[in-house]
Backbone as a ProteinNet text record, in pm:
[ID]
protein_1_A
[PRIMARY]
XXXXXXXXXXXXXXXXXXXXXXXXXXXXXXXXXXXXXXXXXXXXXXXXXXXXXXXXXXXXXXXXXXXXXXXXXXXXXXXXXXXXXXXXXXXXXXXXXXXXXXXXXXXXXXXXXXXXXXXXXXXXXXXXX
[TERTIARY]
11760.2	11830.2	11743.6	11738.3	11663.3	11733.8	11654.1	11709.8	11650.9	11732.6	11691.9	11718	11616.7	11637	11662.2	11762.8	11794	11854	11836.1	11899	11948.2	12075.1	12135	12198.7	12173.7	12236.5	12279.8	12405.5	12456.9	12573.1	12605.5	12722.7	12819.9	12947	13048.3	13076.3	13153.1	13189	13262.6	13329.1	13402	13314.7	13188.1	13097.4	13090.6	13162	13156.6	13022.8	12964.2	12837	12859.5	12781.8	12789.3	12649.5	12637.3	12507.1	12522.6	12424.2	12424	12280.4	12258.1	12126.5	12152.6	12083.9	12111.6	12006.6	12004.9	11936.9	12048.7	12041.1	12153	12103.9	12194.7	12162.2	12157.3	12087.3	12084.9	12224.7	12317.1	12452.9	12518.8	12510.5	12570.6	12500.7	12370.5	12298.5	12354.3	12379.9	12437.8	12576.3	12655.5	12788.2	12778.6	12683.1	12667.4	12621.1	12534.1	12492.1	12611.1	12698.8	12819.1	12910.4	12915.6	12995.7	12947	12816.1	12761.8	12802.8	12796.8	12835.9	12981.7	13069.9	13212.5	13239.1	13173.8	13198.1	13145.6	13043.6	12983.8	13078.7	13164	13261	13205.9	13078.4	13014.1	12888.9	12812.3	12694.6	12586.8	12552.5	12445.3	12311.2	12217.6	12087.2	11975.9	11874.1	11759.4	11631.6	11525.5	11392.8	11309.5	11247.5	11164.9	11024.3	10927.5	10789	10731.9	10629.6	10568.3	10657.8	10738.7	10835.9	10777.7	10648.9	10586.1	10579.2	10566.5	10549.8	10594.1	10595.4	10620.3	10755.9	10754.1	10877.8	10946.1	10868.8	10927.4	11003.4	10946.7	11012.8	11140.2	11129.5	11246.3	11357.1	11320.4	11420.8	11487.3	11408.4	11464.4	11564.1	11525.6	11615.2	11740.7	11722.8	11837.2	11935.1	11884.7	11974.5	12043.2	11974.5	12039.4	12153.1	12130.3	12233.2	12351.2	12326	12432.1	12507.1	12469.4	12542.4	12475.8	12354.6	12282.5	12216.9	12202.8	12121.9	11978.9	11891.1	11756.7	11653.6	11580.7	11463.5	11344.4	11281	11173.5	11038.8	10968.1	10837.3	10731.2	10670	10564.2	10446.7	10328.2	10211.3	10180.6	10236	10207.8	10337.7	10341.7	10460.5	10495.9	10395.1	10419	10496.4	10471	10544.2	10691.6	10716.2	10854	10928.2	10859.9	10919.2	10954	10865.3	10891.6	11014.7	11030.9	11149	11276.3	11272.7	11391.1	11428.3	11328.4	11358.6	11433.5	11413.3	11485.1	11619.3	11624.9	11747.8	11756.5	11846.3	11856.3	11900.8	11962.9	12011.7	11902.3	11782.6	11672.3	11611.9	11581.2	11519.1	11376.7	11276.3	11138	11096.3	11019.1	10963.1	10812.8	10733.2	10588.2	10548.8	10482.1	10438.9	10318.8	10221.7	10107.3	10112.5	10149.6	10170.6	10043.6	9927.7	9801.1	9768.4	9851.9	9829.5	9946.8	9920.5	10030.1	10097.8	10023.2	10085.3	10181.4	10143.6	10229.2	10357.2	10343.5	10459.7	10553.7	10498.5	10580.5	10653.2	10583.5	10645.4	10757.5	10735.1	10837.9	10960.6	10936.4	11048.1	11130.5	11064.8	11135.2	11216	11157.1	11227.3	11353.1	11341.9	11457.7	11563.9	11524.2	11618.3	11694.4	11623.1	11687.2	11785.2	11745.1	11832.9	11957.2	11945.5	12060.7	12151.4	12106.3	12187.8	12246.2	12161	12205	12254.7	12288.3	12327.6	12200.5	12204.9	12085.3	12069.5	11956.6	11930.9	12001.7	12045.7	12101.8	12000.4	11890.1	11789.8	11651.7	11551.2	11411.3	11341.9	11284.2	11211.5	11065.6	10980.6	10836.2	10770.4	10733.9	10676.4	10540.7	10456.7	10324.4	10219.1	10099.8	9987.6	9876.5	9835.2	9729.4	9606.6	9493	9368.1	9288.5
8882.4	8855.3	8901.5	8822.5	8855.9	8967.4	9059.9	9170.8	9171.1	9206.8	9214	9355.8	9419.2	9550.3	9529	9596.4	9575.9	9700.3	9713.3	9818.6	9753.5	9769.5	9713.8	9828.8	9833.5	9931.9	9858.8	9870.6	9799.8	9876.8	9844.5	9900.8	9788.4	9814.5	9714.8	9712.3	9615.1	9604.2	9729.4	9799.2	9922.7	10046.7	10030.6	10144	10209.2	10154.7	10209.6	10175.3	10271.2	10250	10195.1	10093.8	10032.8	10039.6	10097.8	10106.8	10073	10003.5	9970	9972	10040.4	10041.4	10016.7	9917.9	9888.8	9794.7	9788.9	9682.7	9598.3	9472.3	9388	9247.7	9162.3	9022.7	8949.1	8836.4	8759.6	8722.4	8693.3	8658.2	8773.6	8894.8	9011.5	9045.2	9021.3	9043.3	8952.2	8826.6	8733.6	8780.2	8831.9	8881.2	8997.7	9087.9	9202.8	9157.8	9057.5	9005.5	8946.5	8878.1	8823.1	8934.6	9046.9	9162.6	9215	9222.7	9268.9	9173.3	9044.2	8945.8	8964.6	8980.5	8998.8	9131.1	9238.3	9371	9382.3	9307.3	9317.5	9264.8	9171.5	9119.7	9007.8	8990.9	8878.9	8847.3	8754.8	8713.1	8821.1	8880.9	8980.2	8911.3	8986.2	8929.8	9001	8924.5	8978.2	8917	8997.1	8947.6	8949.6	8837.2	8826.2	8789.2	8878	8844.2	8767.5	8689.4	8612.3	8502.8	8443	8342.7	8202.2	8188.8	8056	8006.2	8099.2	8057.8	8169.4	8138.1	8237.2	8305.3	8435.5	8513.3	8518.5	8531.4	8535.1	8408.1	8294.2	8165.5	8155	8192.2	8186.1	8277.7	8398.1	8491.2	8435	8373.6	8316	8204.9	8115.3	8005	8056.5	8152.5	8206.1	8278.7	8368.3	8444.7	8356	8255.4	8160.4	8088.9	8051.4	7985.4	8078	8209.5	8307.9	8348.2	8291.2	8318.2	8415.9	8459	8550.2	8472.8	8537.1	8483.5	8526.9	8430.9	8460.5	8432.1	8536.9	8523.3	8520	8404.2	8383.6	8400.5	8506.5	8532.8	8440.6	8361.6	8268.4	8283.6	8245.3	8255.3	8125.5	8013.6	7883.2	7807.9	7736.2	7657.1	7557.2	7497.7	7397.2	7457.3	7583.8	7649	7669.1	7704.8	7718.4	7586.4	7479.4	7345.7	7304.3	7337.5	7303.9	7378.2	7505.1	7581.4	7520.5	7486.3	7427.6	7295.2	7219.9	7091.7	7111.8	7227.2	7258.1	7325.2	7409.9	7485.7	7504.8	7429.9	7429	7563	7649.6	7778	7883.4	7855.6	7950.9	7944.4	8062.7	8072.5	8125.6	8038.2	8084.4	8176.8	8277.2	8371.3	8376.7	8347.6	8357.7	8503.8	8543.3	8681.9	8688.2	8769.6	8802.7	8954.2	9003.2	9146.9	9229.5	9165.1	9236.6	9252.4	9196.5	9199.5	9271.7	9392	9472	9402.6	9324.5	9251.1	9144.3	9079.5	8978.3	9041.7	9157.5	9228.1	9269.8	9322.9	9365.3	9245.8	9133.6	9013.3	8961.6	8963.4	8917.7	9009.3	9140.7	9235.9	9210.4	9185.3	9156.8	9027.7	8925.5	8797.7	8815.5	8887	8910	8990	9094.5	9178.1	9093.6	9006.9	8920.9	8823.3	8763.4	8666	8731.7	8857.4	8928.2	8987.9	8986.3	9034.1	9173	9265.8	9404.1	9439.9	9339.2	9368.8	9393.4	9478.9	9510.8	9423.7	9442.9	9377.8	9454.3	9384.3	9448	9448.6	9379.9	9376.5	9345.3	9393.3	9363.9	9344.5	9227	9196	9178.3	9267.2	9260.4	9192.7	9068.7	8989.7	8934.9	9024.6	8983.2	9067.8	9015.9	9087.4	9088.3	9207.7	9220.7	9278.2	9212.2	9257.9	9334.1
10732	10855	10972.3	11077.1	11197.6	11273.1	11329	11405	11545	11643	11782.5	11830.2	11891.2	11952.8	12100.7	12155.4	12296.3	12358.3	12487.5	12566.3	12693.3	12723.1	12844.2	12920.6	13048.4	13135	13260.6	13295.2	13412.2	13471.7	13596.1	13661.2	13689	13664	13691.9	13841.1	13885.1	14026.4	14073.7	13984.6	14018.2	14008.7	13971.7	13962.9	13825.9	13728.6	13592.8	13528.6	13459.6	13393.8	13253.7	13220.3	13087.5	13028.9	12910.1	12845.6	12697.9	12647.8	12505.1	12455.4	12346.3	12280.9	12133.5	12080.4	11940.5	11882.8	11754.4	11682.3	11624.9	11647.3	11611.8	11579.2	11543.3	11517.9	11651.9	11659.1	11783.6	11832.9	11741.1	11781.2	11855.2	11799.7	11864.5	11996.2	12005.4	12131.2	12239.5	12206	12303.3	12346.3	12253.6	12287.5	12386.2	12366.5	12457	12595.2	12602.5	12732	12806.9	12735.7	12799.7	12848.6	12776.4	12817.8	12953.3	12971.7	13099.5	13211.3	13186.4	13287.3	13325.9	13228.1	13257.7	13327.5	13284.3	13340.6	13482.5	13514.9	13647.8	13754.4	13721.6	13816.6	13903.3	13906.1	13973.4	13893.2	13940.9	13864.9	13869.3	13755	13754	13777.2	13833.4	13867.4	13791.7	13755.6	13683.1	13739.9	13746.2	13781.5	13654	13622.7	13503.4	13546.5	13520.5	13549.5	13430.5	13456.1	13347.6	13295	13383.1	13339.5	13327	13350	13339	13195.8	13101.6	12962	12868.7	12741.2	12636.7	12643.8	12614.6	12609.3	12745.3	12852.8	12986.7	13018.4	12984.3	13007.4	12923.8	12797.3	12708.5	12758.9	12804.5	12856.5	12981.6	13069.5	13192.7	13160.8	13073.1	13037.2	12967	12877.2	12802.6	12895.1	12979.5	13065.6	13169	13220.5	13312.5	13240.9	13115.8	13035.9	13007.6	13004	12978.7	13105.9	13219.3	13342.7	13438.3	13408.3	13496.4	13609.9	13724.4	13833	13802.7	13777.4	13730.2	13838.9	13876.1	13962.1	13867.3	13857.3	13760.4	13829.3	13793.5	13851.6	13794.3	13881.8	13842.7	13939.6	13896.8	13985	14058.1	14010.9	14072.6	14097.7	14210.2	14243.6	14134.2	14071.9	13969.1	13850.8	13818.9	13710.1	13747.6	13873.4	13920.1	13917.1	13957.2	13955.1	13811.9	13718	13577.3	13525.7	13564.7	13522.3	13580.1	13708.4	13772.6	13706.8	13661.8	13597.1	13465.6	13401.7	13278.2	13304.3	13406.2	13436.5	13587.9	13649.5	13795.8	13854.5	13774.9	13827.1	13839.5	13790.4	13800.3	13939.8	13995.4	14127.1	14110.7	14121.3	14105.8	14220.4	14188.1	14284.7	14258.7	14360.6	14344.2	14340	14231.1	14215.1	14122.3	14163.9	14078.6	14062.8	13945.9	13926.7	13942.1	13944.1	13964.6	14113.7	14201.1	14345.8	14411.9	14466.4	14523.7	14641.4	14720.6	14831.1	14779.1	14670.7	14608.9	14554	14490.8	14436.4	14549.1	14658.9	14773	14835.3	14848.8	14905.2	14815.2	14683.8	14589.5	14596.2	14603.5	14612.1	14737.8	14848.7	14974.3	14963.7	14903.6	14885.6	14801.4	14689.4	14602.3	14677.1	14746.6	14822.2	14925	14995.9	15095.8	15031.1	14921	14854.6	14795.4	14754.5	14697.1	14804.4	14928.6	15041.7	15016.5	14974.3	14956.2	14817.5	14736.5	14598.7	14519	14422.5	14344.4	14222.1	14158	14029.6	13918.5	13817.7	13698.9	13585.2	13604.8	13498.9	13551.8	13480.3	13509.4	13375.2	13356.8	13235	13272	13222.8	13249.1	13130.7	13150.6	13041.4	13084.7	13136.5	13181.5	13111.4	13112.1	13052.7	13155.9	13196.3	13296.5	13229.1	13246.8	13188.1	13291.8
[MASK]
+++++++++++++++++++++++++++++++++++++++++++++++++++++++++++++++++++++++++++++++++++++++++++++++++++++++++++++++++++++++++++++++++

């Protein structure tokens, strides 16, 4: 049987802390992600770096499908356009994690779009050489 290791930490709209750490089946992992969405009281938001391909892309598509507001970190506009063509709810963010100015600009963009609400998740799926 396939196993997934995960840790989720979130605050509900009432300020209650919700945390889960476990190794579980993919089905149970999906159930826990839905629990965070319901407990948050509104759409939880996540920033995923490296969302152009691989695990980052899969995570962006999956979490958007689960009801999360997904800020997908990409280095090229064409990659963001490709993500939107697959899932219209994804919001591409131009970011190069090796460039501090790019990271600062992306953080400001996300902060502005969230209008003071914070992120409930951060997925770092990049590799810097």
